[in-house]
N, C-alpha and C positions, 0 to 999 in steps of 0.2 A: 859264616855257613848256618842258614836257618833249620832249625828243627821245627819236625811237627809236632802239634801237640795231640795228644790222642788221649778222646775222652772214652772212659769205659761207662756204659749205659747203666744207670742204677737200677736195680729193679725194685720193682713197689713193694713197700713193708708190707702190704697184704697178699702176696701170691702165694700162692695153693693154703692159703688162710681161709678158713671160717670167720666171716666177717657179719655183723649185725648185733642183734638185741641177744646179751647172754642169759642164761636162761638162769632164774632163782632156785635155788634148792628148796625142796621136798622136808617135810617136818621127818622122814626117816633117813634121808641123807645126813642133815646136820648131828642128829645122833650116830649115826656111822662115823663120820668123820670126828666128832667129841671125842667117843668112846676109843677109836684107835690112840688119836693124842695123848688121853690120860692113859693109856694103856703103856704106849712107849714113853711116859713121863715127859712130853714135850712143852713143858713148863710155857715159856714164852710162845711158843705155837696156841698154846690152847688159850691164852687169854686174849693173843691176836685175835684168834677166832670166835671167842664167845663176845667181844667187844664189836668187832665188825658187824658181827648178826645183831648185836643190841642197839647199836649207833646209827647205824645204817647212813653212816659218813661217807663221802668220796675217799678214795685210796689217801690223797694228798694230805685230807686234814687228819685223817686217823693214823696216820704214820709220823706225825708231828707231834701227837697228845704227850703231855708232859704230867709227870704224876700229879702236880697241882689242879690239873685240869678235870680229873675226877676225886680228887682224895682232900680230904680237911685234916692236916697231921696224919696218922696210920689209918683214918676211917674212911673207907670208901664211900662215898654217896652212892643214895638210890639214883638219883638225877643227877646230869652235869648238863653245861651249858656253853657251846663255843661260838665263835664267828667264822665264817664258813668263808675261805679262800677265794672260792671261785666268785660268789657273787654279794660278799663282804656282809652278810646277814647271818643274825645268830641262829640258834636251831637247838633244841633241847632234846636231849634223848634220854631214856631210862636204862639203868645198870642192875639187870637182876641178881638175885642173891646168889647164883653158882657163876656168873661173872665177876661179881666182886669178888668172890672167895679166890676165884682163877689169876685175880689181879693182884689180889692180899698176898697169895701165894710168888708170883714172881717178882713184886718190890721186894720183898723179904729174901727171895734165893739170889736177887741179883743187887741187893743191898741199896736201892735207890733212894735218892734222894727226893726231896719235894721239886726241884727244878731240873731233875734229870728227866730226859726223854723216856717214855715208858717201855719203846721197843728200837728198842740201841740195835746198832749195825756191829757186825762182827767185822768191816771194811774198818781199818784206822782213820781214814780219810772222810768218813761219814758218821755223824752223831747218832742219827736213826736210820731206820733201813728205809732206801728209798722207794717209790711207787713201783719200779721194776722190781725191785727185789719182793715186796709184796705181791705182785702180781705172779712171780716164780713159784710164792710160797703156796698161794691158791691153786697154781696147777699142780703142785704136789698134793696138796688135797685132796681134790676131785679126784686126781688119777687113784690115791692111795683106796679110793672102794669102786673103781671098776669104772668111772665115767670119763665120757671124751672130752680133757681138758679144753678142747678148742668151742666146745659149747659154753664154757664157763670162764667166769673172769672176776677181777675185782667188783666189778658192777654187780656180779651176781650175788655177793656177801650185801650190797646195799640194799638190793631189790627182794631180796629175802624175805624180810619180816613185814613190809609193806604187803607181799605180794599174798603172806599168808593171810595178813590182817584183812585186806580185802575180799579175799574167799570168804572167810567168815562173817564181815559186817556188813561189806557191800557200802562202806565208808569211806568216798571216795577224800573228802575234806580232810578227816584225820590222816590218809596216806600221805598227803599235801603237806601235812604240817609237819612230820616224821619226817619228810623226805627235802624238808626246807626250801620248796620250790614256790616261786612265786607266782604263777598261774596253774590254773587246775587242769589247763590242756599239757602243759608240761609233764603232771602226774601221769594223765591219760596215756600220752604217747610211751613216757620212761616205761611204764607196768606193761602196756600194750594190752589195756583194758581191754577196749574192744572187740579186739581180736578175740580175747579169750571170754567173753560174755557170748559172742556170736557163733563160736563152736562149741559152747555149752548147749545153747539153745540150738543149733542143729544139731548135734548127738544124743538130745532129748526126743526127737523126732524120729519115730520109727519109718525107716523108708518106705516099708512096704503096707505101710496103712494107708 
């Protein structure tokens, strides 16, 4: 006797979810999250948040960083360079003083050696946090200050500093280098610059004139 195979239709991953370009954080939102992490002594999360903003790395590169990627011995470097997994090209990034301090605290508190992963997973089967775990952590960060987590994600962390730099300087080439993009067009699309600039022009024109 033959049995009929019953297939259940799999729901699309994006059903009932907001998809599209994730918003970068504004300066006051960065400080709101940072202050909350400091108040609740979230040592790992504070170091992860600060380095995510400074490095502008994709999640897959950020979570896989080791101590020796950002430090020589016990000294956290002011600049670091890694090879991106997606493009196999090197990208350099700055590590600001406050980020260096939070990383030093993490390394000392977790007793990390040079070859340890910076952001160790609390799941025994994984050496470092996964990109999925990182995504959930970001959701918690933005939700904690009253933002809609569906509008933000790990790419919000990557986009934040370049967006602030572009708004201040309009230097698109600098943003391209910081993001490690091969083509300038990729940076334009990634930051949504053409749309933002068009809206700024539109907002500057008094509709009653």
